[in-house]
C-alpha positions in Angstrom: 0.0 0.0 0.0 1.1 3.5 -0.9 1.0 6.4 1.6 0.4 9.7 -0.1 1.1 13.0 1.8 -1.5 15.6 1.4 -0.6 19.3 0.7 -3.8 21.4 1.1 -3.4 24.9 -0.4 -5.3 27.9 0.8 -4.2 31.5 -0.1 -0.8 30.1 -1.2 -0.1 28.4 2.1 -0.1 24.8 3.3 -3.0 24.3 5.7 -5.2 21.6 7.2 -8.9 21.9 7.7 -11.1 20.1 10.2 -14.0 18.3 8.4 -13.5 20.6 5.4 -14.4 23.8 7.2 -12.6 26.8 5.7 -12.8 28.7 8.9 -11.1 25.9 10.9 -7.7 25.9 9.4 -4.2 25.2 10.8 -1.3 26.8 8.8 1.7 24.6 8.6 3.9 26.4 6.0 4.0 29.4 3.8 6.2 27.6 1.3 4.4 24.8 -0.6 7.5 23.7 -2.6 9.6 23.4 0.5 6.8 21.3 2.1 6.7 19.0 -0.9 10.4 18.6 -0.6 10.0 17.5 3.1 7.8 14.6 2.0 9.9 13.7 -0.9 12.9 13.5 1.4 10.9 11.3 3.7 10.3 8.8 0.9 7.0 9.9 -0.6 6.3 8.3 -4.0 3.3 10.4 -4.9 1.8 13.7 -3.6 -1.8 14.7 -3.2 -2.4 18.4 -3.8 -5.7 20.2 -3.1 -6.6 23.7 -4.1 -9.0 24.5 -1.3 -9.8 28.0 -2.6 -10.4 26.4 -6.0 -12.9 23.9 -4.6 -15.1 26.8 -3.5 -14.3 29.1 -6.4 -14.9 26.5 -9.1 -11.7 27.2 -10.8 -8.0 27.0 -10.0 -6.7 29.6 -7.5 -3.5 28.0 -6.1 -2.4 26.6 -9.5 0.9 28.6 -9.4 2.0 26.7 -6.3 0.9 23.4 -7.9 2.9 24.2 -11.1 5.9 25.1 -9.0 5.9 21.8 -7.2 5.4 19.8 -10.4 8.3 21.7 -12.0 10.6 21.1 -9.0 9.8 17.3 -8.9 9.1 16.3 -12.5 9.6 12.6 -11.9 7.2 12.5 -9.0 3.5 11.5 -9.7 1.3 14.3 -8.5 -2.5 14.1 -8.2 -4.4 17.4 -8.0 -7.9 18.2 -6.9 -10.0 21.3 -6.2 -11.6 23.6 -8.8 -11.3 21.2 -11.7 -14.5 21.8 -13.6 -13.6 21.5 -17.3 -11.2 19.9 -19.8 -9.2 23.0 -20.3 -8.2 23.0 -16.6 -7.3 19.3 -16.9 -5.2 19.9 -20.0 -3.3 22.8 -18.3 -2.5 20.7 -15.2 -1.3 17.7 -17.3 0.8 20.0 -19.5 2.4 21.4 -16.3 3.5 17.9 -15.3 0.7 16.8 -13.1 0.0 13.0 -13.4 -3.6 12.8 -12.3 -6.5 15.3 -12.1 -9.2 14.6 -9.5 -12.7 15.6 -10.4 -14.9 16.0 -7.4 -17.9 18.3 -7.3 -18.2 18.5 -11.0 -18.2 14.7 -11.4 -21.5 14.7 -9.4 -23.0 17.7 -11.0 -21.9 16.9 -14.6 -21.0 13.2 -14.8 -20.7 13.5 -18.6 -17.5 15.6 -18.0 -15.9 12.5 -16.4 -16.8 10.4 -19.4 -15.4 13.0 -21.9 -12.2 13.5 -19.8 -11.5 9.8 -19.6 -11.7 9.6 -23.4 -9.5 12.7 -23.9 -7.0 12.0 -21.1 -7.1 8.2 -20.6 -5.4 7.0 -17.5 -5.1 10.5 -16.0 -8.5 11.0 -14.4 -9.5 10.2 -10.8 -12.8 10.9 -9.2 -13.0 12.1 -5.7 -16.1 11.0 -3.7 -16.4 12.7 -0.3 -19.1 11.2 1.8 -20.9 11.4 5.1 -22.9 8.3 6.2 -22.7 6.8 2.7 -24.0 9.9 0.9 -21.8 12.1 -1.4 -21.1 15.7 -0.5 -20.1 18.4 -3.0 -18.9 22.1 -3.1 -16.1 21.6 -0.7 -18.3 19.4 1.5 -20.7 22.2 2.0 -23.7 20.4 0.4 -24.8 16.9 1.0 -26.5 15.1 -1.9 -28.8 12.0 -2.0 -26.3 10.0 -4.2 -25.0 6.8 -2.6 -21.2 6.5 -2.9 -21.2 3.0 -4.4 -23.6 3.9 -7.2 -21.5 6.8 -8.4 -18.3 4.9 -8.1 -19.6 2.1 -10.3 -20.7 4.6 -12.9 -17.4 6.3 -13.0 -15.6 3.0 -13.2 -17.6 2.3 -16.3 -16.4 5.6 -17.7 -12.8 4.6 -17.3 -11.5 6.5 -14.3 -8.1 5.4 -13.0 -9.1 5.3 -9.3 -11.6 6.6 -6.7 -10.4 8.8 -3.8 -12.8 8.1 -1.0 -13.0 10.5 1.9 -15.0 10.1 5.0 -15.8 13.7 5.9 -16.6 12.8 9.5 -13.0 11.5 9.9 -11.0 14.0 7.9 -8.7 16.1 9.9 -10.0 14.7 13.2 -7.3 12.0 13.9 -10.0 9.5 14.8 -8.9 6.7 12.6 -10.1 5.9 9.0 -13.5 4.4 8.3 -12.1 1.0 7.2 -15.4 -0.7 6.9 -16.9 1.8 4.5 -13.7 2.0 2.5 -13.5 -1.8 2.2 -17.2 -2.0 1.1 -16.6 0.5 -1.6 -13.4 -1.2 -2.8 -15.3 -4.6 -3.0 -18.0 -3.0 -5.0 -15.7 -1.9 -7.9 -12.6 -3.3 -9.5 -10.5 -0.1 -9.9 -8.2 1.1 -7.1 -9.6 2.9 -4.1 -7.5 5.6 -2.4 -8.5 6.0 1.2 -8.6 9.5 2.8 -9.5 10.8 6.2 -8.8 10.0 9.7 -5.4 8.3 9.7 -3.7 9.0 13.0 -0.8 6.6 13.6 1.0 3.4 12.6 -1.9 1.3 13.9 -4.2 2.9 11.4 -1.8 2.1 8.6 -1.7 -1.5 9.7 -5.5 -1.6 9.9 -5.8 -0.3 6.3 -3.3 -2.8 5.2 -5.7 -5.5 6.2 -8.1 -4.4 3.5 -5.5 -3.8 0.8 -6.5 -7.1 -0.9 -10.0 -5.6 -1.4 -8.6 -3.0 -3.7 -7.5 -0.2 -1.2 -4.2 0.5 -2.9 -3.2 3.7 -1.2 -4.1 6.1 1.6 -3.8 9.8 1.8 -2.5 11.3 5.1 -2.5 14.9 6.2 -2.9 16.2 9.7 -1.3 13.2 11.3 2.1 13.7 9.5 2.0 17.4 10.1 1.2 17.2 13.8 3.6 14.3 14.4 1.2 11.5 15.4 2.4 9.6 12.4 6.0 9.6 11.1 5.6 9.4 7.3 8.7 7.4 6.6 7.8 4.9 9.3 4.3 4.7 8.0 5.4 4.0 4.5 7.8 1.4 5.8 4.9 -0.4 7.6 2.8 -0.2 4.5 5.6 -1.7 2.4 6.1 -4.4 4.9 2.4 -5.3 5.0 2.5 -5.6 1.2 5.5 -7.8 1.4 3.9 -10.1 4.0 0.7 -10.3 1.9 2.7 -11.7 -0.9 
């Protein structure tokens, strides 16, 4: 299993939010490129970048910082979400060196965009499904829909997305442990990879996620835990690698 450090960008700075609330932020750095280097030095093999302002604005806002990170680490796969609402934005990010674009809100509002993007940019599209109690939330988690997570994931799998990023809103930024049961259920309902997000606190949580890796949970995004020190990233990736080795 792959651990992916999250770098959430708000007003050009690296922050973490509690349950997606823009007014509950903790600033960790004013230098996103330097922060990316911190995780690369710790052994990160992919980065998860989120344009928080963009998620609310509906268009890129922190794209300059994202382009700078991609330019500094051209060999590192980077996945980007937040404010990606059209193919022009996807093309701009991919041309800047980003490996994967994550469509979230717009995937729910305009699922045809996902189908078109998968045809235009095969292998580069991920859908982010953020949920509370099995229902998908959109607009930076500000609006809860009636769509079940599994139904949408199966639709987007048919469209050809590379993976699903599944976030349990109730766990995100709270250091309460991931929702392993819900993540496993989603992974078992589809055949494409599921990237878990939200709630990872420590090495025990990494070990617990490893137990469902065989279901298709191939990676996990970690944020607040590695910034506040409850999880050492290098140690966590080491545990994830060892779990995978033992599984073989």
